C-alpha positions in Angstrom: 6.8 24.7 16.0 10.1 25.1 13.8 11.7 21.5 13.3 15.3 22.9 14.0 13.8 23.8 17.8 12.4 20.4 18.1 15.7 18.7 17.3 17.8 21.1 19.8 15.3 20.3 22.3 15.8 16.8 22.2 18.9 16.9 24.2 18.2 15.4 28.1 14.7 13.9 27.1 13.4 10.3 27.5 13.0 7.8 24.8 9.1 8.6 25.1 9.4 12.3 24.7 12.0 12.2 22.0 9.4 9.6 20.1 6.6 12.2 20.5 8.9 14.9 19.2 9.3 12.9 16.3 5.9 12.5 15.6 5.3 16.1 15.7 8.3 16.5 13.2 6.6 13.9 10.8 3.5 15.6 11.0 5.1 18.8 9.9 7.1 17.5 7.1 4.3 15.4 5.9 1.8 18.8 5.7 4.6 20.0 3.7 4.6 16.9 1.1 0.7 17.1 1.1 0.5 20.4 -0.4 2.9 19.8 -3.3 2.0 16.3 -4.0 -0.9 14.3 -5.5 -2.4 11.6 -3.9 -4.0 8.6 -4.4 -7.6 7.7 -4.3 -7.5 6.5 -0.8 -5.8 9.8 0.5 -2.2 9.0 0.6 0.6 11.0 -0.6 1.9 9.5 -4.2 5.5 10.0 -4.1 6.0 8.4 -7.4 7.2 11.8 -9.1 8.8 13.3 -6.3 12.6 13.3 -5.7 12.3 13.7 -2.1 10.2 11.1 0.3 9.8 10.2 3.6 10.3 6.6 4.8 10.1 4.4 7.6 13.4 1.9 8.2 12.1 -0.9 10.5 14.8 -3.2 11.9 13.1 -6.1 13.8 14.9 -7.6 16.5 15.1 -11.0 18.0 18.0 -12.8 20.0 20.2 -10.0 19.1 20.0 -10.5 15.7 17.9 -8.3 12.9 16.0 -9.3 10.4 17.4 -8.9 6.8 15.0 -9.0 4.1 16.4 -9.1 0.2 14.3 -6.9 -2.4 12.5 -8.6 -5.0 12.6 -7.6 -8.8 8.8 -6.5 -8.4 10.1 -3.3 -6.2 10.5 -0.1 -7.7 14.1 0.7 -6.4 17.1 -1.4 -4.9 16.0 -4.7 -6.8 18.0 -7.7 -5.3 19.2 -5.7 -2.3 19.0 -6.5 1.2 17.1 -4.1 3.5 15.0 -4.4 6.5 11.1 -3.3 6.4 10.5 -0.2 4.9 7.3 2.0 4.2 6.7 5.6 2.8 5.3 7.7 5.6 2.2 9.0 3.0 -0.6 9.5 5.3 -1.3 11.2 8.5 -1.3 8.0 10.9 0.5 7.5 14.2 3.9 6.0 13.1 3.6 3.0 16.0 0.3 2.2 13.7 2.4 2.5 10.2 5.1 0.5 11.5 2.5 -2.3 12.4 0.7 -2.0 8.8 3.9 -2.6 7.3 5.3 -5.7 9.2 2.1 -7.1 9.1 1.9 -6.8 5.5 5.4 -7.3 4.5 6.2 -10.2 7.0 2.9 -11.3 8.7 4.2 -10.1 12.5 1.4 -8.7 14.5 1.2 -6.4 17.7 0.8 -9.4 20.0 4.6 -10.5 18.4 6.0 -7.2 19.8 7.9 -6.5 23.1 9.2 -3.2 22.3 9.0 -0.2 19.7 11.4 2.7 19.8 11.9 5.6 17.1 14.9 7.2 16.6 15.9 10.6 14.7 16.0 11.1 11.3 18.6 11.4 8.7 18.5 12.9 4.9 20.2 11.1 2.3 20.4 11.8 -1.5 20.9 9.1 -4.2 22.1 10.5 -7.4 22.3 7.5 -9.1 18.0 7.7 -9.0 17.7 11.0 -8.3 15.9 10.8 -5.0 16.4 12.2 -1.6 15.5 10.0 1.0 14.4 11.6 4.8 14.5 8.2 6.4 13.1 7.7 10.1 14.9 4.4 11.4 13.1 2.4 13.9 13.6 -0.9 16.3 10.8 -3.6 17.0 11.9 -6.3 19.7 10.0 -9.4 19.2 8.8 -11.7 22.1 9.3 -14.6 20.3 10.7 -16.0 16.8 7.4 -15.5 14.6 6.5 -17.3 11.5 8.4 -15.0 8.6 5.5 -14.8 5.9 7.3 -12.6 3.1 4.9 -10.6 0.7 5.9 -9.4 -3.1 8.2 -7.1 -1.9 10.7 -9.6 -0.7 12.3 -12.8 -2.1 14.2 -13.7 1.3 15.1 -13.0 4.6 18.1 -14.3 6.8 18.4 -13.6 11.2 21.6 -12.1 11.3 24.0 -10.7 14.0 24.2 -6.5 13.0 28.0 -6.7 13.0 27.5 -9.1 9.9 25.2 -6.3 7.8 28.5 -5.9 5.3 28.6 -9.0 4.1 25.7 -8.3 2.3 24.6 -6.2 -0.8 22.6 -3.8 1.0 20.4 -0.7 0.0 22.5 2.8 0.5 22.9 4.1 4.3 21.1 1.0 5.8 24.2 1.0 8.0 23.6 4.6 8.9 20.2 3.7 10.0 21.3 0.2 12.1 23.8 2.4 13.8 21.0 4.6 14.9 19.0 1.6 16.4 21.6 -0.6 17.6 23.8 1.0 20.3 
């Protein structure tokens, strides 16, 4: 199915139907990348030298606040900028499972902590400073309770903030656009 057709069909559908269409859209795009890019030994797509990447942006929400994470000095891009949980979409795996992997790896949050999950419409952003086009899939995880956060090497600190306070931080490019898609 053509991606433009998928997007045009989305009007009037439930959030679950839209998320299913997003999964199909992701698989179509992922197939294109699989043909062009090398793979790691475990089979995941290696985006290292690609100027275009598929990524997830996962907003963690609890008590009307979002979890903001400061990227460490050890990451490849946007060092010391504030962001959310992110991850390359680099393998054929349901997006919900990919999100679960990312939040467990980066924060120590597990499925039992999750109240709800939503995936939103993607958008593209070209960062000319680093010669990279990001195809961003914003998502939101609402938590049942306030979990103990265990940061991995990708982040140096975290803060729970109200969405309106996002611009008080030195954020990665277009994080506000992702936030606007998930917090309405």
